The first five atom37 places (N, CA, C, CB, O) and aatype in JSON, in Angstrom:
{
  "aatype": [20, 20, 20, 20, 20, 20, 20, 20, 20, 20, 20, 20, 20, 20, 20, 20, 20, 20, 20, 20, 20, 20, 20, 20, 20, 20, 20, 20, 20, 20, 20, 20, 20, 20, 20, 20, 20, 20, 20, 20, 20, 20, 20, 20, 20, 20, 20, 20, 20, 20, 20, 20, 20, 20, 20, 20, 20, 20, 20, 20, 20, 20, 20, 20],
  "atom_mask": [
    [1, 1, 1, 1, 1],
    [1, 1, 1, 1, 1],
    [1, 1, 1, 1, 1],
    [1, 1, 1, 1, 1],
    [1, 1, 1, 1, 1],
    [1, 1, 1, 1, 1],
    [1, 1, 1, 1, 1],
    [1, 1, 1, 1, 1],
    [1, 1, 1, 1, 1],
    [1, 1, 1, 1, 1],
    [1, 1, 1, 1, 1],
    [1, 1, 1, 1, 1],
    [1, 1, 1, 1, 1],
    [1, 1, 1, 1, 1],
    [1, 1, 1, 1, 1],
    [1, 1, 1, 1, 1],
    [1, 1, 1, 1, 1],
    [1, 1, 1, 1, 1],
    [1, 1, 1, 1, 1],
    [1, 1, 1, 1, 1],
    [1, 1, 1, 1, 1],
    [1, 1, 1, 1, 1],
    [1, 1, 1, 1, 1],
    [1, 1, 1, 1, 1],
    [1, 1, 1, 1, 1],
    [1, 1, 1, 1, 1],
    [1, 1, 1, 1, 1],
    [1, 1, 1, 1, 1],
    [1, 1, 1, 1, 1],
    [1, 1, 1, 1, 1],
    [1, 1, 1, 1, 1],
    [1, 1, 1, 1, 1],
    [1, 1, 1, 1, 1],
    [1, 1, 1, 1, 1],
    [1, 1, 1, 1, 1],
    [1, 1, 1, 1, 1],
    [1, 1, 1, 1, 1],
    [1, 1, 1, 1, 1],
    [1, 1, 1, 1, 1],
    [1, 1, 1, 1, 1],
    [1, 1, 1, 1, 1],
    [1, 1, 1, 1, 1],
    [1, 1, 1, 1, 1],
    [1, 1, 1, 1, 1],
    [1, 1, 1, 1, 1],
    [1, 1, 1, 1, 1],
    [1, 1, 1, 1, 1],
    [1, 1, 1, 1, 1],
    [1, 1, 1, 1, 1],
    [1, 1, 1, 1, 1],
    [1, 1, 1, 1, 1],
    [1, 1, 1, 1, 1],
    [1, 1, 1, 1, 1],
    [1, 1, 1, 1, 1],
    [1, 1, 1, 1, 1],
    [1, 1, 1, 1, 1],
    [1, 1, 1, 1, 1],
    [1, 1, 1, 1, 1],
    [1, 1, 1, 1, 1],
    [1, 1, 1, 1, 1],
    [1, 1, 1, 1, 1],
    [1, 1, 1, 1, 1],
    [1, 1, 1, 1, 1],
    [1, 1, 1, 1, 1]
  ],
  "atom_positions": [
    [[0.83, -1.2, 0.0], [0.0, 0.0, 0.0], [0.87, 1.26, 0.0], [-0.94, 0.0, 1.21], [0.44, 2.32, -0.45]],
    [[2.08, 1.12, 0.51], [2.99, 2.26, 0.59], [3.26, 2.87, -0.78], [4.3, 1.83, 1.24], [3.27, 4.09, -0.93]],
    [[3.48, 2.03, -1.77], [3.81, 2.51, -3.1], [2.66, 3.26, -3.74], [4.23, 1.36, -3.98], [2.87, 4.13, -4.58]],
    [[1.43, 2.92, -3.35], [0.26, 3.63, -3.89], [0.3, 5.1, -3.48], [-1.06, 2.97, -3.39], [0.06, 5.98, -4.3]],
    [[0.62, 5.36, -2.2], [0.71, 6.73, -1.72], [1.83, 7.49, -2.44], [0.94, 6.76, -0.21], [1.67, 8.66, -2.79]],
    [[2.95, 6.81, -2.65], [4.08, 7.45, -3.32], [3.75, 7.8, -4.78], [5.31, 6.55, -3.27], [4.06, 8.9, -5.24]],
    [[3.14, 6.87, -5.49], [2.8, 7.12, -6.89], [1.73, 8.2, -7.01], [2.32, 5.83, -7.57], [1.84, 9.11, -7.83]],
    [[0.7, 8.1, -6.19], [-0.38, 9.1, -6.22], [0.16, 10.48, -5.85], [-1.52, 8.69, -5.26], [-0.2, 11.48, -6.48]],
    [[1.0, 10.54, -4.85], [1.59, 11.8, -4.45], [2.45, 12.41, -5.55], [2.41, 11.62, -3.21], [2.4, 13.62, -5.78]],
    [[3.23, 11.58, -6.21], [4.08, 12.06, -7.31], [3.24, 12.6, -8.45], [4.99, 10.94, -7.81], [3.56, 13.64, -9.02]],
    [[2.18, 11.89, -8.79], [1.29, 12.37, -9.86], [0.63, 13.7, -9.5], [0.21, 11.32, -10.15], [0.48, 14.57, -10.36]],
    [[0.25, 13.85, -8.25], [-0.37, 15.11, -7.82], [0.63, 16.26, -7.85], [-0.96, 14.96, -6.41], [0.28, 17.38, -8.22]],
    [[1.87, 15.99, -7.47], [2.89, 17.05, -7.52], [3.12, 17.48, -8.96], [4.21, 16.57, -6.89], [3.21, 18.68, -9.25]],
    [[3.23, 16.5, -9.87], [3.45, 16.83, -11.28], [2.27, 17.59, -11.87], [3.71, 15.55, -12.08], [2.45, 18.58, -12.58]],
    [[1.05, 17.13, -11.58], [-0.14, 17.82, -12.08], [-0.22, 19.23, -11.51], [-1.42, 17.03, -11.73], [-0.55, 20.18, -12.23]],
    [[0.07, 19.37, -10.23], [0.04, 20.68, -9.61], [1.05, 21.64, -10.23], [0.29, 20.56, -8.13], [0.76, 22.83, -10.4]],
    [[2.22, 21.13, -10.55], [3.24, 21.97, -11.18], [2.79, 22.42, -12.57], [4.57, 21.21, -11.28], [2.95, 23.59, -12.92]],
    [[2.23, 21.51, -13.34], [1.75, 21.87, -14.68], [0.62, 22.87, -14.59], [1.29, 20.61, -15.46], [0.59, 23.85, -15.33]],
    [[-0.32, 22.64, -13.68], [-1.45, 23.56, -13.53], [-0.98, 24.94, -13.1], [-2.45, 23.01, -12.52], [-1.52, 25.95, -13.57]],
    [[0.01, 24.99, -12.22], [0.54, 26.28, -11.79], [1.16, 27.03, -12.96], [1.58, 26.1, -10.67], [0.9, 28.21, -13.17]],
    [[1.98, 26.32, -13.74], [2.64, 26.95, -14.89], [1.61, 27.4, -15.93], [3.64, 25.98, -15.52], [1.77, 28.46, -16.54]],
    [[0.58, 26.61, -16.13], [-0.47, 27.02, -17.07], [-1.24, 28.22, -16.55], [-1.43, 25.85, -17.34], [-1.56, 29.13, -17.3]],
    [[-1.54, 28.22, -15.26], [-2.26, 29.34, -14.68], [-1.48, 30.64, -14.76], [-2.6, 29.05, -13.24], [-2.06, 31.72, -14.88]],
    [[-0.16, 30.53, -14.69], [0.7, 31.71, -14.8], [1.07, 32.02, -16.24], [1.95, 31.52, -13.97], [1.82, 32.96, -16.5]],
    [[0.55, 31.23, -17.16], [0.78, 31.4, -18.6], [2.27, 31.31, -18.96], [0.21, 32.74, -19.07], [2.79, 32.11, -19.74]],
    [[2.95, 30.31, -18.37], [4.38, 30.14, -18.6], [4.72, 28.96, -19.5], [5.08, 29.96, -17.28], [5.88, 28.8, -19.88]],
    [[3.75, 28.15, -19.87], [4.04, 26.98, -20.71], [4.02, 27.3, -22.19], [3.05, 25.89, -20.42], [4.6, 26.55, -22.98]],
    [[3.39, 28.36, -22.58], [3.38, 28.75, -23.98], [2.46, 27.93, -24.87], [4.74, 28.68, -24.52], [2.56, 28.0, -26.09]],
    [[1.59, 27.15, -24.28], [0.62, 26.38, -25.05], [-0.68, 27.15, -25.09], [0.42, 24.96, -24.45], [-0.98, 27.95, -24.2]],
    [[-1.44, 26.9, -26.11], [-2.76, 27.53, -26.15], [-3.77, 26.56, -25.55], [-3.17, 27.92, -27.61], [-3.75, 25.37, -25.86]],
    [[-4.62, 27.06, -24.73], [-5.62, 26.2, -24.1], [-6.46, 27.0, -23.12], [-4.95, 25.01, -23.39], [-6.18, 28.17, -22.86]],
    [[-7.47, 26.36, -22.6], [-8.4, 27.03, -21.72], [-7.84, 27.34, -20.34], [-9.61, 26.2, -21.56], [-8.37, 28.21, -19.65]],
    [[-6.76, 26.66, -19.93], [-6.23, 26.88, -18.59], [-5.15, 27.96, -18.56], [-5.67, 25.59, -18.05], [-4.84, 28.48, -17.49]],
    [[-4.59, 28.29, -19.7], [-3.5, 29.27, -19.73], [-3.99, 30.65, -19.35], [-2.87, 29.3, -21.1], [-4.99, 31.14, -19.86]],
    [[-3.26, 31.27, -18.44], [-3.59, 32.62, -18.01], [-4.74, 32.71, -17.03], [-3.9, 33.44, -19.19], [-5.11, 33.81, -16.63]],
    [[-5.31, 31.59, -16.64], [-6.41, 31.59, -15.68], [-5.82, 31.55, -14.27], [-7.38, 30.37, -15.92], [-5.22, 30.56, -13.87]],
    [[-6.0, 32.62, -13.53], [-5.4, 32.72, -12.19], [-5.92, 31.65, -11.24], [-5.67, 34.09, -11.6], [-5.24, 31.29, -10.27]],
    [[-7.11, 31.14, -11.49], [-7.66, 30.08, -10.64], [-6.72, 28.87, -10.62], [-9.06, 29.67, -11.14], [-6.54, 28.25, -9.57]],
    [[-6.12, 28.53, -11.77], [-5.22, 27.39, -11.85], [-3.88, 27.68, -11.2], [-5.02, 26.97, -13.29], [-3.17, 26.77, -10.79]],
    [[-3.53, 28.96, -11.11], [-2.31, 29.35, -10.41], [-2.46, 29.16, -8.9], [-1.96, 30.81, -10.73], [-1.47, 29.13, -8.18]],
    [[-3.7, 29.04, -8.43], [-3.96, 28.77, -7.01], [-4.2, 27.27, -6.79], [-5.19, 29.58, -6.52], [-3.68, 26.7, -5.83]],
    [[-4.97, 26.65, -7.66], [-5.27, 25.22, -7.52], [-4.0, 24.37, -7.66], [-6.32, 24.79, -8.56], [-3.85, 23.37, -6.97]],
    [[-3.11, 24.77, -8.54], [-1.88, 24.02, -8.78], [-1.02, 23.82, -7.54], [-1.07, 24.69, -9.83], [-0.69, 22.68, -7.21]],
    [[-0.65, 24.89, -6.85], [0.17, 24.71, -5.65], [-0.54, 23.93, -4.54], [0.59, 26.05, -5.12], [0.09, 23.16, -3.81]],
    [[-1.85, 24.13, -4.41], [-2.6, 23.38, -3.4], [-2.52, 21.89, -3.72], [-4.09, 23.85, -3.35], [-2.33, 21.07, -2.83]],
    [[-2.68, 21.54, -4.99], [-2.6, 20.15, -5.42], [-1.19, 19.59, -5.18], [-2.99, 20.02, -6.9], [-1.04, 18.46, -4.73]],
    [[-0.17, 20.38, -5.5], [1.21, 19.94, -5.3], [1.5, 19.7, -3.82], [2.18, 20.97, -5.88], [2.18, 18.73, -3.46]],
    [[1.01, 20.57, -2.97], [1.22, 20.4, -1.53], [0.53, 19.14, -1.04], [0.71, 21.63, -0.75], [1.09, 18.4, -0.22]],
    [[-0.68, 18.89, -1.51], [-1.38, 17.65, -1.16], [-0.57, 16.43, -1.61], [-2.79, 17.63, -1.8], [-0.49, 15.44, -0.89]],
    [[0.03, 16.52, -2.79], [0.87, 15.43, -3.28], [2.08, 15.22, -2.39], [1.31, 15.71, -4.69], [2.46, 14.08, -2.12]],
    [[2.69, 16.31, -1.92], [3.83, 16.18, -1.01], [3.43, 15.53, 0.31], [4.46, 17.55, -0.75], [4.19, 14.76, 0.89]],
    [[2.24, 15.85, 0.79], [1.73, 15.22, 2.01], [1.57, 13.72, 1.8], [0.38, 15.86, 2.45], [1.94, 12.93, 2.66]],
    [[1.02, 13.32, 0.65], [0.84, 11.9, 0.37], [2.19, 11.19, 0.24], [0.03, 11.71, -0.91], [2.33, 10.06, 0.69]],
    [[3.16, 11.85, -0.37], [4.5, 11.26, -0.46], [5.09, 11.09, 0.94], [5.43, 12.15, -1.34], [5.69, 10.06, 1.25]],
    [[4.9, 12.1, 1.77], [5.38, 11.99, 3.15], [4.73, 10.84, 3.9], [5.12, 13.28, 3.89], [5.4, 10.12, 4.64]],
    [[3.44, 10.66, 3.7], [2.75, 9.52, 4.34], [3.28, 8.2, 3.81], [1.23, 9.61, 4.09], [3.47, 7.24, 4.57]],
    [[3.53, 8.15, 2.52], [4.07, 6.92, 1.94], [5.45, 6.59, 2.45], [4.1, 7.02, 0.44], [5.78, 5.42, 2.65]],
    [[6.26, 7.6, 2.68], [7.61, 7.36, 3.19], [7.62, 6.98, 4.67], [8.46, 8.6, 2.97], [8.52, 6.28, 5.13]],
    [[6.62, 7.44, 5.39], [6.56, 7.16, 6.83], [5.96, 5.8, 7.14], [5.76, 8.22, 7.53], [6.22, 5.24, 8.2]],
    [[5.16, 5.27, 6.24], [4.53, 3.99, 6.5], [5.59, 2.89, 6.52], [3.44, 3.68, 5.44], [6.5, 2.87, 5.69]],
    [[5.45, 1.99, 7.47], [6.39, 0.9, 7.57], [6.02, -0.19, 6.58], [6.43, 0.34, 9.01], [4.85, -0.4, 6.25]],
    [[7.03, -0.87, 6.11], [6.79, -1.97, 5.19], [6.13, -3.14, 5.9], [8.09, -2.42, 4.54], [6.43, -3.44, 7.06]],
    [[5.25, -3.78, 5.19], [4.6, -4.97, 5.76], [5.58, -6.12, 5.73], [3.29, -5.33, 4.98], [6.33, -6.26, 4.76]],
    [[5.6, -6.94, 6.76], [6.55, -8.06, 6.79], [6.28, -9.13, 5.77], [6.55, -8.69, 8.14], [7.0, -10.12, 5.69]]
  ]
}
């Protein structure tokens, strides 16, 4: 179960980073999320949640 938290956390950090960059209009792609300040807020919140999940995954002890 430990690896599930690590993978999910990593995916959330990556998604949060992309959403932040899109919200700040730094990726240079055209799309509905670019330049939308809402995504510049949702992105870091998502990334922080991902870091929390990674921390939980690292703290869980391995099953024997």
